[in-house]
C-alpha positions as CSV (number, residue, x, y, z in Angstrom):
1,X,-3.0,-36.5,-99.4
2,X,-1.4,-33.8,-97.3
3,X,1.7,-31.7,-98.0
4,X,4.8,-32.3,-95.9
5,X,6.2,-29.8,-93.5
6,X,9.9,-28.8,-93.0
7,X,11.8,-29.9,-90.0
8,X,11.6,-27.3,-87.3
9,X,8.9,-25.3,-89.1
10,X,5.8,-24.2,-87.4
11,X,3.1,-26.9,-87.4
12,X,1.0,-26.7,-90.6
13,X,3.5,-24.4,-92.4
14,X,3.9,-25.9,-95.9
15,X,7.1,-26.3,-97.9
16,X,7.5,-27.0,-101.6
17,X,7.2,-30.7,-102.4
18,X,10.3,-32.4,-103.8
19,X,10.8,-35.4,-106.0
20,X,11.0,-37.7,-102.9
21,X,7.5,-36.6,-102.0
22,X,6.3,-37.3,-105.5
23,X,8.0,-40.7,-105.5
24,X,6.4,-41.7,-102.2
25,X,2.9,-40.4,-103.2
26,X,3.1,-42.3,-106.6
27,X,4.6,-45.4,-105.1
28,X,7.6,-45.3,-107.5
29,X,11.3,-44.9,-107.3
30,X,13.2,-41.6,-107.5
31,X,14.7,-42.7,-110.8
32,X,11.2,-43.1,-112.2
33,X,10.2,-39.6,-111.2
34,X,13.5,-38.3,-112.7
35,X,12.7,-40.1,-116.0
36,X,9.2,-38.6,-116.1
37,X,10.8,-35.2,-115.8
38,X,13.8,-35.6,-118.1
39,X,13.2,-38.8,-120.3
40,X,9.4,-39.4,-120.3
41,X,9.7,-41.7,-123.3
42,X,11.4,-44.3,-121.0
43,X,8.3,-44.5,-118.7
44,X,5.1,-46.4,-119.5
45,X,2.1,-44.2,-120.1
46,X,0.3,-45.7,-117.0
47,X,3.3,-45.1,-114.7
48,X,3.8,-41.6,-116.2
49,X,0.1,-40.7,-115.6
50,X,0.4,-41.9,-112.0
51,X,3.5,-39.7,-111.4
52,X,2.0,-36.7,-113.1
53,X,-1.2,-37.0,-110.9
54,X,1.0,-37.0,-107.8
55,X,2.8,-33.9,-109.0
56,X,-0.4,-32.1,-109.6
57,X,-1.8,-33.1,-106.2
58,X,1.3,-32.0,-104.4
59,X,1.6,-28.8,-106.6
60,X,5.1,-29.9,-107.4
61,X,7.3,-27.4,-109.3
62,X,10.6,-28.7,-110.5
63,X,13.7,-26.9,-109.3
64,X,15.1,-25.9,-112.7
65,X,17.9,-23.8,-111.2
66,X,19.3,-26.7,-109.3
67,X,19.1,-29.0,-112.3
68,X,20.9,-26.5,-114.5
69,X,23.6,-25.9,-111.9
70,X,24.2,-29.7,-111.7
71,X,24.6,-29.7,-115.4
72,X,27.1,-26.8,-115.2
73,X,25.2,-24.3,-117.2
74,X,21.8,-22.6,-117.3
75,X,19.2,-22.2,-120.0
76,X,19.3,-18.4,-119.6
77,X,20.7,-15.7,-121.8
78,X,21.2,-12.1,-120.4
79,X,21.2,-8.8,-122.1
80,X,22.9,-5.9,-120.3
81,X,21.5,-2.8,-122.0
82,X,23.0,0.7,-121.8
83,X,19.8,2.6,-121.1
84,X,16.6,1.0,-120.2
85,X,14.7,4.3,-120.5
86,X,15.5,4.5,-124.2
87,X,13.0,2.6,-126.4
88,X,15.8,1.8,-128.8
89,X,17.3,-0.7,-126.3
90,X,13.9,-2.2,-125.4
91,X,13.3,-2.8,-129.1
92,X,16.7,-4.5,-129.4
93,X,15.8,-6.6,-126.4
94,X,12.6,-7.8,-128.1
95,X,14.8,-9.1,-130.9
96,X,17.0,-10.9,-128.4
97,X,13.9,-12.4,-126.8
98,X,12.5,-13.7,-130.1
99,X,15.7,-15.7,-130.7
100,X,15.9,-16.9,-127.1
101,X,12.3,-18.0,-127.1
102,X,12.8,-20.0,-130.3
103,X,15.8,-21.7,-128.7
104,X,13.8,-22.6,-125.6
105,X,15.8,-20.2,-123.4
106,X,14.9,-17.6,-120.8
107,X,16.2,-14.0,-120.9
108,X,17.4,-11.8,-118.1
109,X,17.4,-8.0,-118.8
110,X,19.8,-5.8,-117.0
111,X,20.1,-2.0,-117.3
112,X,23.6,-0.5,-116.6
113,X,22.2,3.0,-116.9
114,X,25.4,4.0,-118.6
115,X,27.4,3.4,-115.4
116,X,30.5,1.3,-115.6
117,X,30.4,0.2,-112.0
118,X,26.8,-1.0,-112.3
119,X,27.7,-2.8,-115.5
120,X,30.6,-4.6,-113.8
121,X,28.4,-5.7,-110.9
122,X,25.8,-7.1,-113.3
123,X,28.5,-9.1,-115.2
124,X,29.8,-10.5,-111.9
125,X,26.3,-11.6,-110.8
126,X,25.5,-13.1,-114.2
127,X,28.7,-15.1,-114.1
128,X,27.7,-16.4,-110.6
129,X,24.4,-17.4,-112.1
130,X,26.2,-19.4,-114.8
131,X,24.1,-17.9,-117.5
132,X,24.6,-19.6,-120.9
133,X,25.8,-16.3,-122.5
134,X,25.7,-12.5,-122.2
135,X,24.8,-9.9,-124.8
136,X,25.9,-6.4,-123.8
137,X,25.9,-2.8,-125.0
138,X,28.9,-1.7,-123.0
139,X,29.6,1.6,-121.5
140,X,33.2,1.2,-122.8
141,X,33.8,-1.4,-125.5
142,X,37.5,-1.4,-124.6
143,X,36.8,-2.2,-120.9
144,X,39.0,-5.1,-119.6
145,X,36.0,-6.5,-117.7
146,X,34.5,-7.7,-121.0
147,X,37.7,-9.8,-121.7
148,X,37.7,-11.0,-118.1
149,X,34.1,-12.3,-118.4
150,X,34.9,-14.1,-121.7
151,X,38.1,-15.5,-120.2
152,X,36.0,-17.1,-117.4
153,X,34.2,-19.2,-120.1
154,X,31.0,-17.0,-120.5
155,X,30.3,-16.5,-124.2
156,X,29.8,-12.7,-124.8
157,X,28.5,-10.7,-127.8
158,X,28.8,-6.9,-128.1
159,X,25.5,-5.2,-129.3
160,X,25.3,-1.8,-131.0
161,X,29.1,-1.4,-130.8
162,X,31.9,-2.7,-133.0
163,X,34.2,-5.0,-131.1
164,X,37.9,-5.6,-131.7
165,X,38.3,-8.3,-134.4
166,X,39.0,-11.7,-132.8
167,X,37.9,-10.7,-129.3
168,X,34.1,-11.0,-129.4
169,X,31.3,-11.3,-131.9
170,X,29.6,-7.9,-132.4
171,X,26.5,-6.5,-134.1
172,X,26.3,-2.8,-134.9
173,X,25.1,-0.3,-137.4
174,X,27.3,1.9,-139.6
175,X,26.8,5.1,-137.6
176,X,29.3,7.2,-139.7
177,X,27.1,6.4,-142.7
178,X,24.0,7.3,-140.7
179,X,25.3,10.7,-139.8
180,X,26.4,11.3,-143.3
181,X,22.9,10.4,-144.6
182,X,21.2,12.8,-142.2
183,X,23.3,15.8,-143.1
184,X,23.4,15.0,-146.8
185,X,19.6,15.2,-146.7
186,X,19.7,18.6,-145.0
187,X,22.3,19.9,-147.4
188,X,20.1,18.8,-150.4
189,X,17.3,20.8,-148.9
190,X,19.5,24.0,-149.0
191,X,20.7,24.2,-145.4
192,X,24.2,25.3,-144.9
193,X,24.5,25.7,-141.1
194,X,23.5,22.6,-139.1
195,X,23.4,22.1,-135.4
196,X,24.7,18.7,-134.1
197,X,23.0,17.9,-130.8
198,X,24.4,14.9,-128.9
199,X,26.6,13.7,-126.1
200,X,28.4,12.8,-124.1
201,X,31.2,12.3,-126.6
202,X,32.5,9.4,-124.6
203,X,29.8,7.4,-126.4
204,X,31.2,5.9,-129.6
205,X,27.9,6.2,-131.4
206,X,27.8,10.0,-130.8
207,X,31.3,10.4,-132.1
208,X,30.6,8.3,-135.2
209,X,27.4,10.1,-136.0
210,X,29.1,13.5,-135.7
211,X,32.0,12.2,-137.9
212,X,29.5,11.3,-140.5
213,X,28.0,14.8,-140.4
214,X,31.4,16.3,-140.9
215,X,32.1,14.1,-143.9
216,X,28.8,15.1,-145.5
217,X,29.8,18.8,-145.1
218,X,33.3,18.2,-146.5
219,X,31.8,16.4,-149.5
220,X,29.7,19.5,-150.1
221,X,32.7,21.8,-149.9
222,X,31.8,23.1,-146.5
223,X,34.1,23.2,-143.4
224,X,33.6,22.1,-139.8
225,X,32.6,25.7,-138.9
226,X,29.3,24.9,-140.6
227,X,28.5,22.3,-137.9
228,X,27.4,24.0,-134.6
229,X,28.0,21.6,-131.7
230,X,25.4,21.6,-128.9
231,X,26.8,19.0,-126.6
232,X,24.5,17.2,-124.2
233,X,25.2,15.3,-121.0
234,X,22.8,12.5,-122.0
235,X,20.7,11.3,-124.9
236,X,17.3,12.2,-123.3
237,X,14.2,14.2,-124.0
238,X,15.1,16.7,-121.2
239,X,18.5,17.3,-122.7
240,X,16.9,17.9,-126.1
241,X,14.6,20.5,-124.6
242,X,17.6,22.2,-123.0
243,X,19.6,22.2,-126.3
244,X,16.5,23.7,-128.0
245,X,16.6,26.6,-125.5
246,X,20.4,27.1,-126.2
247,X,19.8,27.1,-129.9
248,X,17.0,29.6,-129.7
249,X,19.2,31.9,-127.7
250,X,21.9,32.1,-130.4
251,X,22.0,35.4,-132.4
252,X,19.9,35.0,-135.6
253,X,23.1,35.5,-137.7
254,X,24.6,32.4,-136.0
255,X,21.5,30.3,-135.5
256,X,21.4,27.1,-137.6
257,X,18.5,26.5,-139.9
258,X,18.6,22.7,-139.3
259,X,19.5,20.3,-136.5
260,X,20.8,16.7,-136.6
261,X,20.2,15.0,-133.2
262,X,22.2,12.0,-132.1
263,X,19.0,10.1,-131.2
264,X,15.2,10.5,-131.4
265,X,14.8,11.3,-127.8
266,X,16.9,14.4,-128.2
267,X,15.0,15.3,-131.4
268,X,11.7,14.9,-129.6
269,X,12.8,17.2,-126.8
270,X,14.1,19.8,-129.4
271,X,10.7,19.6,-131.1
272,X,8.9,20.2,-127.8
273,X,11.0,23.4,-127.3
274,X,10.2,24.5,-130.9
275,X,6.5,24.1,-130.3
276,X,6.6,26.0,-127.0
277,X,8.6,28.9,-128.6
278,X,6.3,28.9,-131.6
279,X,9.2,28.0,-133.9
280,X,7.9,26.4,-137.1
281,X,9.3,23.0,-138.0
282,X,10.6,22.7,-140.7
283,X,10.3,26.3,-141.8
284,X,12.3,27.9,-138.9
285,X,14.2,24.7,-138.0
286,X,14.4,21.4,-139.8
287,X,15.1,18.4,-137.5
288,X,16.6,14.9,-138.1
289,X,16.7,12.3,-135.4
290,X,18.3,8.9,-135.2
291,X,17.0,5.4,-134.4
292,X,13.5,5.8,-135.8
293,X,11.8,4.6,-132.6
294,X,8.0,4.4,-132.8
295,X,7.5,7.8,-131.2
296,X,9.4,9.5,-134.1
297,X,6.5,8.8,-136.5
298,X,3.9,9.6,-133.9
299,X,5.3,13.1,-132.9
300,X,3.2,16.3,-133.4
301,X,5.5,16.9,-136.4
302,X,6.5,13.4,-137.6
303,X,10.3,13.2,-137.4
304,X,12.7,12.5,-140.2
305,X,15.0,9.9,-138.7
306,X,17.9,7.5,-139.5
307,X,16.4,4.1,-139.0
308,X,18.3,1.3,-137.3
309,X,17.0,-2.3,-137.6
310,X,16.5,-2.5,-133.9
311,X,14.9,-5.9,-133.5
312,X,17.1,-7.4,-136.1
313,X,20.2,-6.2,-134.2
314,X,19.0,-8.1,-131.1
315,X,18.0,-11.2,-132.9
316,X,21.3,-11.4,-134.9
317,X,23.3,-10.8,-131.7
318,X,21.5,-13.6,-129.9
319,X,21.9,-16.0,-132.8
320,X,25.7,-15.3,-132.8
321,X,25.8,-15.9,-129.1
322,X,24.0,-19.3,-129.5
323,X,26.7,-20.3,-132.1
324,X,29.6,-19.4,-129.8
325,X,30.0,-23.0,-128.7
326,X,30.0,-24.5,-132.3
327,X,33.2,-26.3,-133.3
328,X,35.4,-24.0,-135.3
329,X,33.4,-20.9,-134.4
330,X,35.0,-17.7,-135.5
331,X,34.1,-14.3,-134.1
332,X,32.1,-12.1,-136.5
333,X,31.6,-8.3,-136.6
334,X,28.2,-7.8,-138.3
335,X,27.5,-4.2,-139.5
336,X,24.1,-3.2,-140.7
337,X,23.4,-0.3,-143.1
338,X,21.1,2.5,-141.8
339,X,18.3,4.0,-143.7
340,X,17.0,7.6,-143.8
341,X,13.2,7.9,-143.3
342,X,12.0,11.3,-144.5
343,X,9.0,12.9,-142.7
344,X,7.5,16.3,-142.1
345,X,10.2,17.6,-139.7
346,X,12.5,18.3,-142.7
347,X,10.2,18.4,-145.8
348,X,6.6,19.5,-146.2
349,X,4.4,16.8,-147.7
350,X,6.8,14.0,-146.7
């Protein structure tokens, strides 16, 4: 048996076999081949074996995309993450993948890199692909492009942000509480001047974590002047190193004795600077991170961090998305409680 060639193609140049080729090779109708692919229980074992043998010989691969488009929807979910270089988001994506795999769905991963224009382009392309639904950690939760996407009939769930009630389902962590836990811990250890390292403040998580820090100070009878802001342009290791240099350059009378970083990447960069400047952690500077990514526990000085249930965030968001088409579905805003994990960067012997 030889493979067919496309019309006008160079002699001998193969093309992918279609169901017509399979039907001809097996000596059956197109309907029989379709039944083998979609309703195999309707075909006798003998005929099914004959069709499957023809598929194997022709190296037939079904055109799943075409089938899905004919049905009007795909078997694909998509997750538009905010920052693909941050392990937090890849951990969230693993949770999404777990739920998608159990539902027999594929997953597209997109990285907006915290750029609104790139996010908008991805949403447009995913809509054209007729994906079954989109999970997104948006650059701006209030962006009208999210409502536009949902209005076009694409189910959408917000991840790691709190959406507006009634607009979308959302899954997030109580970041105000997380910031409060971090600074309460430092205050309990006797620190009274704490650096807050994080930014840009256009990110809702950064604002919420800082707000939690201020609440912890207020509850201890301390004012906002006890929080030293070292704003960064991104939540990266490099920005953490730079913030460490700025902190070390402060006069000793103004230098904080502890730092709360808006994520673990910043905390790891800060720790690197401390090591290079021979500053002892936690004796000269106690450090708390946020997210509790795997690298936090594996650092040269294991980092105290506020843990988020990363994979559970992703799985829960995907499960909400899969229920979007249920009759009587009502949008839910799920908020998880963070947990402080104490390690050697704040307390000896932890």
